[in-house]
Backbone as JSON, one array per atom type, in Angstrom:
{
  "sequence": "MAGAGFSSEGMPIIKDRDVFLDVMDDSELRYLVVRVKVKADGTIKGRALRWDITGNWTWENGFFCREMDWGGYAIDYNCQEVRAQGNRMRFTSDQGSGDTALFRIR",
  "N": [[108.16, 87.84, 109.29], [106.22, 90.76, 109.22], [103.15, 91.49, 108.71], [102.72, 89.19, 107.04], [101.43, 87.76, 104.2], [99.82, 89.45, 102.96], [98.81, 90.69, 99.46], [100.77, 92.67, 97.67], [99.79, 92.93, 95.06], [98.63, 95.73, 93.0], [99.2, 98.0, 94.89], [100.39, 101.0, 94.43], [104.26, 101.71, 93.81], [106.19, 103.54, 95.98], [108.51, 106.15, 94.8], [110.01, 108.31, 95.49], [111.26, 110.71, 97.61], [109.86, 113.07, 98.85], [106.88, 112.24, 98.24], [106.66, 110.1, 99.65], [107.11, 111.17, 102.58], [105.0, 112.68, 102.46], [102.89, 110.72, 102.13], [103.43, 109.46, 104.9], [103.14, 111.9, 106.19], [103.59, 112.89, 108.89], [102.7, 110.32, 110.94], [102.75, 107.52, 112.7], [103.94, 104.81, 111.96], [102.41, 101.15, 112.51], [102.41, 98.08, 113.54], [101.01, 95.53, 115.25], [102.68, 95.23, 117.99], [104.66, 97.04, 117.45], [105.56, 100.28, 117.05], [106.64, 103.05, 115.4], [107.86, 105.99, 114.42], [108.75, 107.62, 111.58], [110.89, 110.45, 110.87], [110.93, 113.48, 108.94], [113.64, 114.36, 109.3], [115.16, 112.48, 109.05], [115.29, 111.07, 110.91], [114.65, 108.34, 113.26], [112.39, 106.69, 115.67], [110.68, 104.82, 118.06], [108.97, 102.24, 119.37], [108.92, 99.09, 120.53], [107.98, 96.27, 121.65], [109.05, 96.16, 124.57], [111.17, 97.72, 124.12], [113.01, 100.48, 122.94], [113.31, 101.76, 119.68], [115.68, 103.0, 117.76], [117.03, 105.01, 114.98], [118.31, 106.14, 111.97], [117.33, 107.28, 108.74], [117.5, 107.45, 105.2], [116.83, 108.33, 101.77], [117.65, 106.91, 98.61], [118.32, 106.43, 95.54], [115.31, 105.88, 94.65], [114.69, 104.32, 96.99], [113.73, 103.23, 100.54], [116.33, 103.36, 102.58], [117.61, 102.64, 105.38], [118.96, 102.23, 108.97], [119.1, 100.56, 112.26], [118.47, 100.65, 115.74], [117.21, 98.31, 117.8], [116.63, 98.2, 121.1], [119.43, 97.63, 121.8], [119.91, 95.93, 119.88], [121.56, 95.95, 116.89], [119.92, 96.47, 113.72], [120.83, 95.75, 110.72], [122.08, 97.85, 107.76], [119.89, 98.68, 105.09], [118.18, 98.69, 102.12], [114.92, 99.49, 100.94], [112.17, 98.64, 99.18], [109.17, 100.4, 98.85], [105.62, 100.76, 99.22], [102.49, 102.22, 99.06], [99.17, 102.12, 100.07], [95.88, 103.8, 100.46], [95.36, 103.77, 103.82], [97.84, 101.86, 104.9], [101.2, 100.76, 104.57], [103.47, 99.03, 102.64], [107.0, 97.84, 103.47], [109.87, 96.55, 101.5], [112.32, 94.37, 102.06], [115.77, 95.01, 100.85], [116.2, 96.05, 98.38], [113.5, 95.19, 97.37], [113.64, 92.94, 96.84], [113.09, 91.02, 99.43], [112.5, 89.95, 101.95], [108.93, 90.99, 103.77], [107.18, 94.2, 105.02], [104.24, 94.74, 106.46], [103.01, 97.89, 107.51], [100.38, 99.75, 109.07], [99.09, 102.94, 108.97], [99.05, 105.33, 110.72]],
  "CA": [[107.79, 88.78, 108.23], [105.53, 91.51, 109.45], [102.04, 91.46, 107.68], [102.88, 88.09, 105.53], [99.87, 87.3, 103.06], [99.45, 90.64, 102.64], [99.56, 91.24, 98.38], [101.28, 94.24, 97.38], [99.15, 93.88, 94.04], [97.78, 97.44, 92.94], [99.63, 99.18, 95.71], [101.74, 101.82, 94.04], [105.51, 101.74, 94.5], [106.64, 105.2, 95.83], [109.99, 106.27, 94.48], [110.64, 109.52, 95.79], [111.38, 111.0, 99.11], [108.91, 114.03, 99.51], [105.98, 111.44, 98.34], [106.85, 109.18, 100.8], [106.7, 112.04, 103.73], [103.53, 113.44, 102.37], [102.15, 109.74, 102.83], [103.82, 109.68, 106.05], [102.37, 112.87, 106.88], [104.45, 112.99, 110.46], [102.11, 109.51, 111.66], [103.22, 107.04, 112.97], [103.84, 103.09, 111.48], [102.14, 100.35, 113.41], [102.3, 96.65, 113.56], [100.73, 94.67, 116.51], [103.16, 95.77, 119.2], [105.74, 97.95, 116.91], [104.82, 101.82, 116.95], [107.55, 103.9, 114.57], [107.74, 107.46, 113.64], [109.9, 108.21, 110.49], [110.71, 111.49, 110.68], [111.84, 114.19, 107.98], [114.91, 115.19, 109.36], [115.94, 111.43, 108.94], [115.42, 110.15, 112.07], [113.77, 106.97, 113.44], [111.97, 106.33, 116.55], [109.49, 104.23, 118.61], [108.97, 101.12, 120.25], [108.32, 97.34, 120.24], [107.66, 95.51, 123.23], [109.29, 97.1, 126.0], [112.36, 97.92, 124.0], [113.11, 101.58, 122.12], [113.49, 101.6, 118.48], [115.83, 104.21, 117.54], [117.86, 104.53, 114.02], [118.22, 106.86, 110.6], [117.09, 106.73, 107.13], [117.71, 108.29, 103.87], [116.07, 108.34, 100.25], [118.34, 106.83, 97.75], [117.72, 105.96, 93.97], [113.92, 105.46, 94.62], [114.61, 103.19, 97.9], [114.31, 103.87, 101.86], [117.51, 103.07, 103.36], [117.61, 102.53, 107.24], [119.9, 100.95, 109.68], [118.21, 101.03, 113.32], [118.91, 99.99, 116.83], [116.35, 97.82, 119.04], [116.94, 97.71, 122.46], [121.08, 97.2, 121.66], [120.26, 94.76, 119.18], [121.79, 96.25, 115.85], [119.14, 96.18, 112.62], [121.78, 96.15, 109.78], [121.3, 98.9, 107.31], [119.0, 98.05, 104.31], [117.47, 99.73, 101.39], [113.64, 98.99, 100.91], [111.21, 99.26, 98.45], [108.18, 101.01, 99.56], [104.61, 100.83, 98.03], [101.44, 102.31, 99.87], [97.43, 102.21, 99.32], [95.27, 104.08, 101.98], [96.65, 103.41, 105.24], [99.05, 100.89, 104.37], [102.59, 100.75, 104.19], [104.24, 97.91, 103.2], [108.36, 98.11, 103.1], [110.12, 95.06, 101.21], [113.76, 94.74, 101.98], [116.54, 94.11, 99.61], [115.69, 96.93, 97.27], [112.48, 94.5, 97.45], [113.44, 91.19, 96.62], [113.32, 90.24, 100.48], [111.2, 89.9, 103.6], [108.54, 92.57, 103.53], [106.76, 94.26, 106.68], [103.25, 95.67, 106.32], [102.31, 98.89, 108.81], [99.46, 100.68, 108.99], [99.94, 104.54, 109.36], [98.18, 105.74, 112.07]],
  "C": [[106.58, 89.45, 108.69], [104.51, 91.26, 108.43], [101.74, 90.25, 106.75], [101.33, 87.78, 105.16], [99.44, 88.06, 102.7], [99.68, 91.02, 101.06], [99.9, 92.84, 98.57], [100.74, 94.27, 95.67], [98.42, 95.21, 94.28], [98.1, 98.16, 93.96], [100.86, 99.52, 94.84], [102.98, 101.97, 94.87], [105.75, 103.5, 94.69], [107.97, 105.15, 95.63], [110.62, 107.65, 94.66], [110.21, 110.07, 97.07], [110.13, 111.82, 99.65], [107.31, 113.32, 99.08], [105.92, 110.61, 99.37], [106.75, 109.98, 102.18], [105.39, 112.44, 103.51], [102.63, 112.44, 102.84], [102.28, 109.92, 104.17], [103.03, 110.31, 106.87], [102.6, 112.85, 108.51], [103.55, 111.58, 111.26], [103.09, 108.63, 111.87], [102.86, 105.25, 112.48], [103.45, 101.94, 113.01], [102.07, 99.08, 112.64], [102.24, 95.6, 114.79], [101.46, 95.5, 117.62], [104.78, 96.82, 118.47], [104.95, 99.75, 116.58], [106.2, 102.26, 116.53], [107.28, 104.9, 114.24], [108.98, 107.43, 112.56], [109.46, 109.33, 109.99], [111.72, 112.45, 109.54], [113.35, 114.26, 107.92], [115.87, 113.84, 109.36], [116.27, 110.46, 109.95], [114.56, 109.04, 112.47], [113.64, 106.57, 114.72], [110.58, 105.73, 116.97], [109.8, 102.98, 119.38], [108.52, 99.78, 120.24], [108.62, 96.71, 121.32], [108.1, 96.54, 124.39], [110.66, 97.91, 125.7], [112.58, 99.2, 122.69], [113.66, 101.04, 120.56], [114.17, 102.78, 118.06], [116.77, 104.03, 115.82], [118.0, 105.84, 112.99], [118.02, 106.15, 109.37], [117.75, 107.56, 106.29], [117.22, 107.71, 102.55], [117.03, 108.24, 99.33], [118.19, 105.95, 96.45], [116.31, 105.3, 94.2], [113.82, 104.24, 96.04], [114.72, 103.94, 99.3], [115.41, 103.44, 102.48], [117.73, 103.22, 104.81], [118.66, 102.02, 107.87], [119.09, 101.25, 111.37], [119.1, 100.08, 114.69], [117.65, 99.41, 117.76], [117.06, 97.27, 120.35], [118.35, 97.08, 122.66], [121.06, 96.26, 120.63], [120.27, 95.84, 117.81], [120.8, 95.71, 114.49], [119.83, 96.54, 111.39], [121.13, 97.52, 108.92], [120.75, 98.32, 105.75], [118.45, 99.24, 103.53], [116.34, 98.8, 101.0], [113.08, 99.29, 99.68], [109.93, 99.69, 99.17], [106.99, 101.49, 98.61], [103.33, 101.32, 99.59], [99.86, 102.28, 99.31], [97.12, 102.52, 100.87], [96.06, 104.25, 103.3], [97.5, 102.41, 105.8], [100.25, 101.23, 103.99], [103.48, 99.37, 103.83], [106.04, 97.92, 102.51], [108.99, 96.34, 102.75], [111.88, 95.18, 101.03], [114.78, 94.24, 100.85], [116.26, 94.56, 98.43], [114.16, 96.1, 96.39], [112.49, 93.53, 96.26], [113.52, 90.43, 97.84], [112.08, 90.22, 101.2], [110.42, 91.04, 103.52], [107.47, 92.62, 105.08], [105.46, 95.32, 106.24], [102.85, 96.46, 107.6], [101.1, 99.78, 108.28], [99.99, 101.92, 109.47], [98.76, 104.76, 110.0], [98.32, 107.33, 112.15]]
}
């Protein structure tokens, strides 16, 4: 669970694709050794440890939905709640009821 222990209290939920892209502003999401770019064209590219991250994403019913591959390991399709404040963005799997990952926006 990336960024465990960080409270989302007070972090506004992003429900709109355009707002999400405005917050991202062609930036990179970072957490320790993970660096990921979520692009407006629906692609995901990045790197974690020594392996590439690739994937695709869509915005569905107020959620960020993605599938990815990390160095040959498939990361299944999942729709996530997104919250952001300042230079932090928090993704919570299973439409907000699952594990969380907190990233810095750089």
